[in-house]
mmCIF entry with sequence, helices, sheets and N, C-alpha, C, O atoms, coordinates in Angstrom:
data_MODEL
# 
_entry.id   MODEL 
# 
_entity.id                         1 
_entity.type                       polymer 
_entity.pdbx_number_of_molecules   1 
# 
_entity_poly.entity_id                      1 
_entity_poly.type                           'polypeptide(L)' 
_entity_poly.nstd_linkage                   no 
_entity_poly.nstd_monomer                   no 
_entity_poly.pdbx_seq_one_letter_code       
;(UNK)(UNK)(UNK)(UNK)(UNK)(UNK)(UNK)(UNK)(UNK)(UNK)(UNK)(UNK)(UNK)(UNK)(UNK)(UNK)
(UNK)(UNK)(UNK)(UNK)(UNK)(UNK)(UNK)(UNK)(UNK)(UNK)(UNK)(UNK)(UNK)(UNK)(UNK)(UNK)
(UNK)(UNK)(UNK)(UNK)(UNK)(UNK)(UNK)(UNK)
;
_entity_poly.pdbx_seq_one_letter_code_can   XXXXXXXXXXXXXXXXXXXXXXXXXXXXXXXXXXXXXXXX 
_entity_poly.pdbx_strand_id                 A 
# 
loop_
_entity_poly_seq.entity_id 
_entity_poly_seq.num 
_entity_poly_seq.mon_id 
_entity_poly_seq.hetero 
1 1  UNK n 
1 2  UNK n 
1 3  UNK n 
1 4  UNK n 
1 5  UNK n 
1 6  UNK n 
1 7  UNK n 
1 8  UNK n 
1 9  UNK n 
1 10 UNK n 
1 11 UNK n 
1 12 UNK n 
1 13 UNK n 
1 14 UNK n 
1 15 UNK n 
1 16 UNK n 
1 17 UNK n 
1 18 UNK n 
1 19 UNK n 
1 20 UNK n 
1 21 UNK n 
1 22 UNK n 
1 23 UNK n 
1 24 UNK n 
1 25 UNK n 
1 26 UNK n 
1 27 UNK n 
1 28 UNK n 
1 29 UNK n 
1 30 UNK n 
1 31 UNK n 
1 32 UNK n 
1 33 UNK n 
1 34 UNK n 
1 35 UNK n 
1 36 UNK n 
1 37 UNK n 
1 38 UNK n 
1 39 UNK n 
1 40 UNK n 
# 
_struct_asym.id          A 
_struct_asym.entity_id   1 
# 
loop_
_struct_conf.conf_type_id 
_struct_conf.id 
_struct_conf.pdbx_PDB_helix_id 
_struct_conf.beg_label_comp_id 
_struct_conf.beg_label_asym_id 
_struct_conf.beg_label_seq_id 
_struct_conf.pdbx_beg_PDB_ins_code 
_struct_conf.end_label_comp_id 
_struct_conf.end_label_asym_id 
_struct_conf.end_label_seq_id 
_struct_conf.pdbx_end_PDB_ins_code 
_struct_conf.beg_auth_comp_id 
_struct_conf.beg_auth_asym_id 
_struct_conf.beg_auth_seq_id 
_struct_conf.end_auth_comp_id 
_struct_conf.end_auth_asym_id 
_struct_conf.end_auth_seq_id 
_struct_conf.pdbx_PDB_helix_class 
_struct_conf.details 
_struct_conf.pdbx_PDB_helix_length 
HELX_P HELX_P1 AA1 UNK A 3 ? UNK A 6  ? UNK A 3 UNK A 6  5 ? 4  
HELX_P HELX_P2 AA2 UNK A 9 ? UNK A 39 ? UNK A 9 UNK A 39 1 ? 31 
# 
_struct_conf_type.id          HELX_P 
_struct_conf_type.criteria    ? 
_struct_conf_type.reference   ? 
# 
loop_
_atom_site.group_PDB 
_atom_site.id 
_atom_site.type_symbol 
_atom_site.label_atom_id 
_atom_site.label_alt_id 
_atom_site.label_comp_id 
_atom_site.label_asym_id 
_atom_site.label_entity_id 
_atom_site.label_seq_id 
_atom_site.pdbx_PDB_ins_code 
_atom_site.Cartn_x 
_atom_site.Cartn_y 
_atom_site.Cartn_z 
_atom_site.occupancy 
_atom_site.B_iso_or_equiv 
_atom_site.pdbx_formal_charge 
_atom_site.auth_seq_id 
_atom_site.auth_comp_id 
_atom_site.auth_asym_id 
_atom_site.auth_atom_id 
_atom_site.pdbx_PDB_model_num 
ATOM 1   N N  . UNK A 1 1  ? 108.663 58.040  123.428 1.00 0.00 ? 1  UNK A N  1 
ATOM 2   C CA . UNK A 1 1  ? 108.823 59.397  122.969 1.00 0.00 ? 1  UNK A CA 1 
ATOM 3   C C  . UNK A 1 1  ? 109.884 59.482  121.834 1.00 0.00 ? 1  UNK A C  1 
ATOM 4   O O  . UNK A 1 1  ? 110.884 58.765  121.859 1.00 0.00 ? 1  UNK A O  1 
ATOM 5   N N  . UNK A 1 2  ? 109.653 60.337  120.883 1.00 0.00 ? 2  UNK A N  1 
ATOM 6   C CA . UNK A 1 2  ? 110.563 60.438  119.779 1.00 0.00 ? 2  UNK A CA 1 
ATOM 7   C C  . UNK A 1 2  ? 111.498 61.620  120.005 1.00 0.00 ? 2  UNK A C  1 
ATOM 8   O O  . UNK A 1 2  ? 111.040 62.762  120.038 1.00 0.00 ? 2  UNK A O  1 
ATOM 9   N N  . UNK A 1 3  ? 112.792 61.376  120.161 1.00 0.00 ? 3  UNK A N  1 
ATOM 10  C CA . UNK A 1 3  ? 113.765 62.432  120.456 1.00 0.00 ? 3  UNK A CA 1 
ATOM 11  C C  . UNK A 1 3  ? 114.136 63.184  119.179 1.00 0.00 ? 3  UNK A C  1 
ATOM 12  O O  . UNK A 1 3  ? 114.654 64.298  119.242 1.00 0.00 ? 3  UNK A O  1 
ATOM 13  N N  . UNK A 1 4  ? 113.876 62.586  118.038 1.00 0.00 ? 4  UNK A N  1 
ATOM 14  C CA . UNK A 1 4  ? 114.266 63.244  116.766 1.00 0.00 ? 4  UNK A CA 1 
ATOM 15  C C  . UNK A 1 4  ? 113.457 64.525  116.537 1.00 0.00 ? 4  UNK A C  1 
ATOM 16  O O  . UNK A 1 4  ? 113.934 65.454  115.886 1.00 0.00 ? 4  UNK A O  1 
ATOM 17  N N  . UNK A 1 5  ? 112.233 64.571  117.075 1.00 0.00 ? 5  UNK A N  1 
ATOM 18  C CA . UNK A 1 5  ? 111.374 65.728  116.877 1.00 0.00 ? 5  UNK A CA 1 
ATOM 19  C C  . UNK A 1 5  ? 111.832 66.937  117.621 1.00 0.00 ? 5  UNK A C  1 
ATOM 20  O O  . UNK A 1 5  ? 111.338 68.034  117.359 1.00 0.00 ? 5  UNK A O  1 
ATOM 21  N N  . UNK A 1 6  ? 112.768 66.791  118.550 1.00 0.00 ? 6  UNK A N  1 
ATOM 22  C CA . UNK A 1 6  ? 113.239 67.919  119.363 1.00 0.00 ? 6  UNK A CA 1 
ATOM 23  C C  . UNK A 1 6  ? 113.871 68.988  118.461 1.00 0.00 ? 6  UNK A C  1 
ATOM 24  O O  . UNK A 1 6  ? 113.558 70.172  118.581 1.00 0.00 ? 6  UNK A O  1 
ATOM 25  N N  . UNK A 1 7  ? 114.752 68.566  117.569 1.00 0.00 ? 7  UNK A N  1 
ATOM 26  C CA . UNK A 1 7  ? 115.377 69.519  116.678 1.00 0.00 ? 7  UNK A CA 1 
ATOM 27  C C  . UNK A 1 7  ? 114.822 69.337  115.276 1.00 0.00 ? 7  UNK A C  1 
ATOM 28  O O  . UNK A 1 7  ? 115.309 68.518  114.497 1.00 0.00 ? 7  UNK A O  1 
ATOM 29  N N  . UNK A 1 8  ? 113.781 70.126  114.967 1.00 0.00 ? 8  UNK A N  1 
ATOM 30  C CA . UNK A 1 8  ? 113.165 70.017  113.671 1.00 0.00 ? 8  UNK A CA 1 
ATOM 31  C C  . UNK A 1 8  ? 114.025 70.723  112.623 1.00 0.00 ? 8  UNK A C  1 
ATOM 32  O O  . UNK A 1 8  ? 114.835 71.581  112.974 1.00 0.00 ? 8  UNK A O  1 
ATOM 33  N N  . UNK A 1 9  ? 113.860 70.372  111.319 1.00 0.00 ? 9  UNK A N  1 
ATOM 34  C CA . UNK A 1 9  ? 114.617 71.027  110.251 1.00 0.00 ? 9  UNK A CA 1 
ATOM 35  C C  . UNK A 1 9  ? 114.444 72.533  110.271 1.00 0.00 ? 9  UNK A C  1 
ATOM 36  O O  . UNK A 1 9  ? 115.384 73.272  109.980 1.00 0.00 ? 9  UNK A O  1 
ATOM 37  N N  . UNK A 1 10 ? 113.235 73.001  110.618 1.00 0.00 ? 10 UNK A N  1 
ATOM 38  C CA . UNK A 1 10 ? 112.974 74.463  110.665 1.00 0.00 ? 10 UNK A CA 1 
ATOM 39  C C  . UNK A 1 10 ? 113.844 75.108  111.757 1.00 0.00 ? 10 UNK A C  1 
ATOM 40  O O  . UNK A 1 10 ? 114.416 76.180  111.560 1.00 0.00 ? 10 UNK A O  1 
ATOM 41  N N  . UNK A 1 11 ? 113.929 74.436  112.902 1.00 0.00 ? 11 UNK A N  1 
ATOM 42  C CA . UNK A 1 11 ? 114.743 74.976  113.984 1.00 0.00 ? 11 UNK A CA 1 
ATOM 43  C C  . UNK A 1 11 ? 116.214 75.068  113.600 1.00 0.00 ? 11 UNK A C  1 
ATOM 44  O O  . UNK A 1 11 ? 116.885 76.065  113.869 1.00 0.00 ? 11 UNK A O  1 
ATOM 45  N N  . UNK A 1 12 ? 116.693 74.010  112.969 1.00 0.00 ? 12 UNK A N  1 
ATOM 46  C CA . UNK A 1 12 ? 118.075 74.000  112.496 1.00 0.00 ? 12 UNK A CA 1 
ATOM 47  C C  . UNK A 1 12 ? 118.323 75.122  111.475 1.00 0.00 ? 12 UNK A C  1 
ATOM 48  O O  . UNK A 1 12 ? 119.345 75.807  111.519 1.00 0.00 ? 12 UNK A O  1 
ATOM 49  N N  . UNK A 1 13 ? 117.365 75.290  110.561 1.00 0.00 ? 13 UNK A N  1 
ATOM 50  C CA . UNK A 1 13 ? 117.500 76.318  109.540 1.00 0.00 ? 13 UNK A CA 1 
ATOM 51  C C  . UNK A 1 13 ? 117.587 77.715  110.152 1.00 0.00 ? 13 UNK A C  1 
ATOM 52  O O  . UNK A 1 13 ? 118.387 78.548  109.725 1.00 0.00 ? 13 UNK A O  1 
ATOM 53  N N  . UNK A 1 14 ? 116.757 77.950  111.151 1.00 0.00 ? 14 UNK A N  1 
ATOM 54  C CA . UNK A 1 14 ? 116.769 79.266  111.839 1.00 0.00 ? 14 UNK A CA 1 
ATOM 55  C C  . UNK A 1 14 ? 118.092 79.485  112.537 1.00 0.00 ? 14 UNK A C  1 
ATOM 56  O O  . UNK A 1 14 ? 118.661 80.576  112.495 1.00 0.00 ? 14 UNK A O  1 
ATOM 57  N N  . UNK A 1 15 ? 118.587 78.413  113.194 1.00 0.00 ? 15 UNK A N  1 
ATOM 58  C CA . UNK A 1 15 ? 119.871 78.506  113.898 1.00 0.00 ? 15 UNK A CA 1 
ATOM 59  C C  . UNK A 1 15 ? 121.009 78.823  112.952 1.00 0.00 ? 15 UNK A C  1 
ATOM 60  O O  . UNK A 1 15 ? 121.879 79.642  113.249 1.00 0.00 ? 15 UNK A O  1 
ATOM 61  N N  . UNK A 1 16 ? 120.989 78.154  111.795 1.00 0.00 ? 16 UNK A N  1 
ATOM 62  C CA . UNK A 1 16 ? 122.053 78.370  110.809 1.00 0.00 ? 16 UNK A CA 1 
ATOM 63  C C  . UNK A 1 16 ? 121.992 79.799  110.264 1.00 0.00 ? 16 UNK A C  1 
ATOM 64  O O  . UNK A 1 16 ? 123.017 80.465  110.118 1.00 0.00 ? 16 UNK A O  1 
ATOM 65  N N  . UNK A 1 17 ? 120.781 80.253  109.970 1.00 0.00 ? 17 UNK A N  1 
ATOM 66  C CA . UNK A 1 17 ? 120.635 81.628  109.452 1.00 0.00 ? 17 UNK A CA 1 
ATOM 67  C C  . UNK A 1 17 ? 121.100 82.629  110.469 1.00 0.00 ? 17 UNK A C  1 
ATOM 68  O O  . UNK A 1 17 ? 121.746 83.615  110.115 1.00 0.00 ? 17 UNK A O  1 
ATOM 69  N N  . UNK A 1 18 ? 120.780 82.394  111.759 1.00 0.00 ? 18 UNK A N  1 
ATOM 70  C CA . UNK A 1 18 ? 121.180 83.335  112.820 1.00 0.00 ? 18 UNK A CA 1 
ATOM 71  C C  . UNK A 1 18 ? 122.702 83.346  112.939 1.00 0.00 ? 18 UNK A C  1 
ATOM 72  O O  . UNK A 1 18 ? 123.306 84.412  113.060 1.00 0.00 ? 18 UNK A O  1 
ATOM 73  N N  . UNK A 1 19 ? 123.317 82.183  112.905 1.00 0.00 ? 19 UNK A N  1 
ATOM 74  C CA . UNK A 1 19 ? 124.764 82.100  112.976 1.00 0.00 ? 19 UNK A CA 1 
ATOM 75  C C  . UNK A 1 19 ? 125.441 82.795  111.803 1.00 0.00 ? 19 UNK A C  1 
ATOM 76  O O  . UNK A 1 19 ? 126.395 83.551  111.980 1.00 0.00 ? 19 UNK A O  1 
ATOM 77  N N  . UNK A 1 20 ? 124.929 82.526  110.590 1.00 0.00 ? 20 UNK A N  1 
ATOM 78  C CA . UNK A 1 20 ? 125.485 83.135  109.397 1.00 0.00 ? 20 UNK A CA 1 
ATOM 79  C C  . UNK A 1 20 ? 125.410 84.644  109.432 1.00 0.00 ? 20 UNK A C  1 
ATOM 80  O O  . UNK A 1 20 ? 126.390 85.328  109.137 1.00 0.00 ? 20 UNK A O  1 
ATOM 81  N N  . UNK A 1 21 ? 124.230 85.174  109.800 1.00 0.00 ? 21 UNK A N  1 
ATOM 82  C CA . UNK A 1 21 ? 124.045 86.638  109.824 1.00 0.00 ? 21 UNK A CA 1 
ATOM 83  C C  . UNK A 1 21 ? 124.974 87.260  110.885 1.00 0.00 ? 21 UNK A C  1 
ATOM 84  O O  . UNK A 1 21 ? 125.508 88.351  110.692 1.00 0.00 ? 21 UNK A O  1 
ATOM 85  N N  . UNK A 1 22 ? 125.153 86.547  112.002 1.00 0.00 ? 22 UNK A N  1 
ATOM 86  C CA . UNK A 1 22 ? 126.061 87.035  113.050 1.00 0.00 ? 22 UNK A CA 1 
ATOM 87  C C  . UNK A 1 22 ? 127.495 87.091  112.576 1.00 0.00 ? 22 UNK A C  1 
ATOM 88  O O  . UNK A 1 22 ? 128.219 88.053  112.833 1.00 0.00 ? 22 UNK A O  1 
ATOM 89  N N  . UNK A 1 23 ? 127.896 86.031  111.871 1.00 0.00 ? 23 UNK A N  1 
ATOM 90  C CA . UNK A 1 23 ? 129.300 85.985  111.337 1.00 0.00 ? 23 UNK A CA 1 
ATOM 91  C C  . UNK A 1 23 ? 129.502 87.065  110.299 1.00 0.00 ? 23 UNK A C  1 
ATOM 92  O O  . UNK A 1 23 ? 130.531 87.742  110.305 1.00 0.00 ? 23 UNK A O  1 
ATOM 93  N N  . UNK A 1 24 ? 128.535 87.242  109.399 1.00 0.00 ? 24 UNK A N  1 
ATOM 94  C CA . UNK A 1 24 ? 128.639 88.260  108.347 1.00 0.00 ? 24 UNK A CA 1 
ATOM 95  C C  . UNK A 1 24 ? 128.719 89.624  108.954 1.00 0.00 ? 24 UNK A C  1 
ATOM 96  O O  . UNK A 1 24 ? 129.501 90.464  108.510 1.00 0.00 ? 24 UNK A O  1 
ATOM 97  N N  . UNK A 1 25 ? 127.908 89.862  109.982 1.00 0.00 ? 25 UNK A N  1 
ATOM 98  C CA . UNK A 1 25 ? 127.908 91.189  110.642 1.00 0.00 ? 25 UNK A CA 1 
ATOM 99  C C  . UNK A 1 25 ? 129.240 91.466  111.314 1.00 0.00 ? 25 UNK A C  1 
ATOM 100 O O  . UNK A 1 25 ? 129.787 92.560  111.173 1.00 0.00 ? 25 UNK A O  1 
ATOM 101 N N  . UNK A 1 26 ? 129.770 90.495  112.040 1.00 0.00 ? 26 UNK A N  1 
ATOM 102 C CA . UNK A 1 26 ? 131.069 90.701  112.717 1.00 0.00 ? 26 UNK A CA 1 
ATOM 103 C C  . UNK A 1 26 ? 132.221 90.910  111.689 1.00 0.00 ? 26 UNK A C  1 
ATOM 104 O O  . UNK A 1 26 ? 133.125 91.720  111.890 1.00 0.00 ? 26 UNK A O  1 
ATOM 105 N N  . UNK A 1 27 ? 132.136 90.161  110.621 1.00 0.00 ? 27 UNK A N  1 
ATOM 106 C CA . UNK A 1 27 ? 133.155 90.298  109.569 1.00 0.00 ? 27 UNK A CA 1 
ATOM 107 C C  . UNK A 1 27 ? 133.121 91.681  108.925 1.00 0.00 ? 27 UNK A C  1 
ATOM 108 O O  . UNK A 1 27 ? 134.157 92.309  108.709 1.00 0.00 ? 27 UNK A O  1 
ATOM 109 N N  . UNK A 1 28 ? 131.881 92.149  108.617 1.00 0.00 ? 28 UNK A N  1 
ATOM 110 C CA . UNK A 1 28 ? 131.758 93.471  107.958 1.00 0.00 ? 28 UNK A CA 1 
ATOM 111 C C  . UNK A 1 28 ? 132.244 94.569  108.889 1.00 0.00 ? 28 UNK A C  1 
ATOM 112 O O  . UNK A 1 28 ? 132.898 95.512  108.442 1.00 0.00 ? 28 UNK A O  1 
ATOM 113 N N  . UNK A 1 29 ? 131.935 94.462  110.175 1.00 0.00 ? 29 UNK A N  1 
ATOM 114 C CA . UNK A 1 29 ? 132.418 95.455  111.146 1.00 0.00 ? 29 UNK A CA 1 
ATOM 115 C C  . UNK A 1 29 ? 133.946 95.437  111.205 1.00 0.00 ? 29 UNK A C  1 
ATOM 116 O O  . UNK A 1 29 ? 134.592 96.484  111.216 1.00 0.00 ? 29 UNK A O  1 
ATOM 117 N N  . UNK A 1 30 ? 134.502 94.244  111.242 1.00 0.00 ? 30 UNK A N  1 
ATOM 118 C CA . UNK A 1 30 ? 135.958 94.062  111.346 1.00 0.00 ? 30 UNK A CA 1 
ATOM 119 C C  . UNK A 1 30 ? 136.635 94.649  110.147 1.00 0.00 ? 30 UNK A C  1 
ATOM 120 O O  . UNK A 1 30 ? 137.604 95.396  110.285 1.00 0.00 ? 30 UNK A O  1 
ATOM 121 N N  . UNK A 1 31 ? 136.136 94.321  108.939 1.00 0.00 ? 31 UNK A N  1 
ATOM 122 C CA . UNK A 1 31 ? 136.757 94.825  107.711 1.00 0.00 ? 31 UNK A CA 1 
ATOM 123 C C  . UNK A 1 31 ? 136.596 96.322  107.584 1.00 0.00 ? 31 UNK A C  1 
ATOM 124 O O  . UNK A 1 31 ? 137.492 96.991  107.071 1.00 0.00 ? 31 UNK A O  1 
ATOM 125 N N  . UNK A 1 32 ? 135.468 96.873  108.043 1.00 0.00 ? 32 UNK A N  1 
ATOM 126 C CA . UNK A 1 32 ? 135.284 98.312  107.972 1.00 0.00 ? 32 UNK A CA 1 
ATOM 127 C C  . UNK A 1 32 ? 136.307 99.015  108.875 1.00 0.00 ? 32 UNK A C  1 
ATOM 128 O O  . UNK A 1 32 ? 136.855 100.048 108.492 1.00 0.00 ? 32 UNK A O  1 
ATOM 129 N N  . UNK A 1 33 ? 136.566 98.474  110.053 1.00 0.00 ? 33 UNK A N  1 
ATOM 130 C CA . UNK A 1 33 ? 137.567 99.038  110.962 1.00 0.00 ? 33 UNK A CA 1 
ATOM 131 C C  . UNK A 1 33 ? 138.956 99.003  110.297 1.00 0.00 ? 33 UNK A C  1 
ATOM 132 O O  . UNK A 1 33 ? 139.704 99.980  110.317 1.00 0.00 ? 33 UNK A O  1 
ATOM 133 N N  . UNK A 1 34 ? 139.270 97.828  109.705 1.00 0.00 ? 34 UNK A N  1 
ATOM 134 C CA . UNK A 1 34 ? 140.564 97.679  109.044 1.00 0.00 ? 34 UNK A CA 1 
ATOM 135 C C  . UNK A 1 34 ? 140.718 98.679  107.930 1.00 0.00 ? 34 UNK A C  1 
ATOM 136 O O  . UNK A 1 34 ? 141.755 99.331  107.799 1.00 0.00 ? 34 UNK A O  1 
ATOM 137 N N  . UNK A 1 35 ? 139.690 98.797  107.132 1.00 0.00 ? 35 UNK A N  1 
ATOM 138 C CA . UNK A 1 35 ? 139.714 99.712  105.992 1.00 0.00 ? 35 UNK A CA 1 
ATOM 139 C C  . UNK A 1 35 ? 139.882 101.156 106.440 1.00 0.00 ? 35 UNK A C  1 
ATOM 140 O O  . UNK A 1 35 ? 140.656 101.906 105.845 1.00 0.00 ? 35 UNK A O  1 
ATOM 141 N N  . UNK A 1 36 ? 139.182 101.537 107.456 1.00 0.00 ? 36 UNK A N  1 
ATOM 142 C CA . UNK A 1 36 ? 139.279 102.916 107.979 1.00 0.00 ? 36 UNK A CA 1 
ATOM 143 C C  . UNK A 1 36 ? 140.677 103.207 108.514 1.00 0.00 ? 36 UNK A C  1 
ATOM 144 O O  . UNK A 1 36 ? 141.229 104.279 108.266 1.00 0.00 ? 36 UNK A O  1 
ATOM 145 N N  . UNK A 1 37 ? 141.244 102.261 109.240 1.00 0.00 ? 37 UNK A N  1 
ATOM 146 C CA . UNK A 1 37 ? 142.576 102.453 109.822 1.00 0.00 ? 37 UNK A CA 1 
ATOM 147 C C  . UNK A 1 37 ? 143.649 102.466 108.741 1.00 0.00 ? 37 UNK A C  1 
ATOM 148 O O  . UNK A 1 37 ? 144.666 103.140 108.905 1.00 0.00 ? 37 UNK A O  1 
ATOM 149 N N  . UNK A 1 38 ? 143.456 101.752 107.657 1.00 0.00 ? 38 UNK A N  1 
ATOM 150 C CA . UNK A 1 38 ? 144.437 101.714 106.588 1.00 0.00 ? 38 UNK A CA 1 
ATOM 151 C C  . UNK A 1 38 ? 144.404 102.987 105.743 1.00 0.00 ? 38 UNK A C  1 
ATOM 152 O O  . UNK A 1 38 ? 145.386 103.317 105.079 1.00 0.00 ? 38 UNK A O  1 
ATOM 153 N N  . UNK A 1 39 ? 143.296 103.690 105.766 1.00 0.00 ? 39 UNK A N  1 
ATOM 154 C CA . UNK A 1 39 ? 143.181 104.937 104.947 1.00 0.00 ? 39 UNK A CA 1 
ATOM 155 C C  . UNK A 1 39 ? 143.935 106.090 105.550 1.00 0.00 ? 39 UNK A C  1 
ATOM 156 O O  . UNK A 1 39 ? 144.298 107.030 104.843 1.00 0.00 ? 39 UNK A O  1 
ATOM 157 N N  . UNK A 1 40 ? 144.179 106.038 106.841 1.00 0.00 ? 40 UNK A N  1 
ATOM 158 C CA . UNK A 1 40 ? 144.823 107.171 107.532 1.00 0.00 ? 40 UNK A CA 1 
ATOM 159 C C  . UNK A 1 40 ? 146.269 107.334 107.104 1.00 0.00 ? 40 UNK A C  1 
ATOM 160 O O  . UNK A 1 40 ? 146.958 108.234 107.585 1.00 0.00 ? 40 UNK A O  1 
# 
């Protein structure tokens, strides 16, 4: 059996995209909160 086929390039690409979008979302929420608190 070929173990290399378990993690295909497509699977890795999807995982990376999911991670990136999650990081970007958390960062944007964090910066929005900082910006709102600084305006007061």
